[in-house]
C-alpha positions, 0 to 999 in steps of 0.5 A: 098652742099651749096656754100659759095662763094657768101657770101665770095665775099660779105664780102671781103673788103680792110684792110682800109675799114675793120678797119673802123668797129672798134669804139671808145672805142673798145678792139681789140683781136689779136692772139698769135705770127704769128697768128697776121694779119699784113695787118690789124694791119698796116691799123689800125696803118695808121688810128690810128689818127681817133680813140679814146681810142681803145686798142689792146690785144695780146700775143707775137706780132711779129712786132713793129707796128706804133700804138705802139706809146707813142705819140698816146696813146689816139688813140690806146694803146697796152694792153698786155697779155704777154710782149716781144721785141716789147712791153717790153720797152713800158711797162717798160716806162709805156705807154703799159699796161699789164694783169696779167694772167695764159695762161690757164685762159685767155679764161675763163676771156674773156668769163666772161667779166673780159677781154674785147673784142669788135673786133677780128682781126686774120690770117686765112686759106682759107675757105673750102667747108663747109664755115670754116676757121682755126685759126691754128697759134694762137688758144689760147684765140681767139676762146673765143674772137670770141664768145664775139666780135661784129666784126670779121675780118679775114685776109685770107692767102693761106700760113696759114695751115688748121688744125684740132681741135677746131680752126674753124670759120664759114663764118657766124661768120665773119664781113669782109674778107681781103686777103693777100698772103705774106709769114707767118713770120718765127721764127728760133731756138734760139741760143744754146751755151755750157751752154744751151747744158749742161743744156739740157743734164741734163734734157734729161737724166731724160726724159724716153721713152714714155714721153709726152712733153711740151717744152717752147720757148728758147735756153735751151728748144730747147737744151733739144729737140736736145738731145732727138733723142735717145728716143722712143715713145714720145708724144706732149701736149704743148702750142707751136709747133715749129721747135724743135718738128718738128725735133723730128717728122722727127727723128721718136722719136715722135709717140704719141702712149703712151699718155693717153690723146688723144693718137695718137694726138699732141696738141698745141695752137699756132705755131712759126717756119718755113715755113716747120712747117706750111706746116707740120701742113696743114691737118695733122690728127695727129696734132690738135690746141686747145684753151689754156683752153684745152691745158694748163688745168693742169687737162687735160694735167696731165692725161698723164703719164710721162708728162715732162714740161720744162720752163725757169726762170730768178731768183730763191730764197732759198725757190724755188720761181721762178721769170720768168717775171720781172727784179725787178720792171721792167716787162719783159714777163709774166706768160704764161703757165709756172705755168699751165704746172708745175702743170700739171706735178705735177698731172701726174703719173711719171711727172716731171717739170723742171725749167731751167736757166744758173747759172749766168747773166751779164757775170757771175757777178750776181748769178741767185740763190739768198737768196731772189728774187730781190725787186719787182720781180714777182713770176711766179712759187711758192715754193709749185709747183716747182720741178726740178731746173736745171743749167749747174752745176746740178739738184736740186729737191725741191718738197718734200724737207724741206726749209733747204734741198732746200737751200743745193740743190740750192747752190750745183747747183749755180756757184762755185764763188757764193757758199760761199757767198750764204752759208754765207747768208743762215747761217745768215738767219738761213736756214743752 
C-alpha cells in the first residue's frame, strides 16, 4: 500500500502562507457551520488588506471574523448562502450580499457555474492510510465546490470525526494543509419554553412509530425531539444532525430499521452540536454524511414512508404562504432546506410536513398569523406546498383544503386576542 506521508509533509503550510494562494477576484467557498476553518479565516482576515474583490460564500458562519467589515468591502466581502447572527445585520445594512437558493440546489448551481468558486477552505479530519480526509462537519455544497476550485486548502484537526458517505477528499486534490488542534466549536440546544413544549407535543403526538425524521434547528423542533422518547424504530434522513437526535439514539428510539431508503443508515449533510456528538460520528457505520443535493433531494428523501419534516416559520398568511426568512423587507435567514423537505414529505407515503411557530411575536403584541404577509416578506414555503401548521393553540391542516377552509383553520390556532380581528379581516376580504 502506498504511503502518502511524504505528500502530506510537502503540502503542509502555515495559515498565513496558505491564504496567499488566494488571488484577487477569487470566490472562496466555506462549509456550513462548524465545518468552517477558523485558523484559515482568521488568517484571511489579518491579510484582507492585501486583496481586492475577494468574496467568501457560506451557510451559517459561527464566528464574526474581522473580514466581515464594512470598511474593507473592496478587499474581502461576505456573500452568504444563508444569513444568521454574524451576517444578518450586515445584510440588512447592505454591505453583506446574499444568494437566494434552496439548499438542495446549491451543489448543482456551483457545478453549473451559476455560483462561482475558485478556492475552498474547509475543516477536515486527519488523513487515513489511503490518503483520504473526511469533510464530516459540513459536506453540504463543499463537495461540489471541490470539483470546480483551482485551490483547495484543508484545515486538519484531530477533533474532526472521520465519517462515511460521500464526504471524502483525497490528498491529491489538496493544494495546502494547515494543522490546528483547537476543540471544535460546540453548539448547545436552544432554549425551550412552555410555548415550544406545547407546540412540540402537538407534533410529537402525530408522529407514528417507524417514521423517518427531518428536524430543523430551533427551540420548537428540539421540543418535538424531546417528546419522542416513547416512539419505536424511528429513522433519520435530515440535513442537520444535532444533540437532539443524539438523545433519541441514546434512548434507543432511533434504529433506522424501517426506513425505505438506505435502511440502517442515518443521513445528514452537516453537524451542529457537542463534542459528544462529534465523537459519536467518528467511524460510525450507521452514520453517513452526504452533500445537500443527496440528503435534501425531495425525490430521494420522499422514498421513505412516513417522512416527517419539522421546520419553523416567522409568519403565515390566510392562503398558507410561509415567510420564514425575512422581516418584511429586511433579510433575516434563508430558505435553507425548508422547502426541500416540505416537498419531500408531501411525496412520501404517509408523510407529514409541519410548519411550526408561536402564535405571536413581541410579547404577544403581534399575531404571526396575518391576512397577508407583511410588505416585502419573502415566501419560503408556498401555499401549494404547506401541509400542517402548528402553534401552541393547535394544528391546522391546509393541504387539500379550500381557501375558505384554510382561513377558518388558521384563525382557530391564532392567539385568542387576535381571532376577532382576523375574522373581521377575512370577512372584508370575502374569504369568510
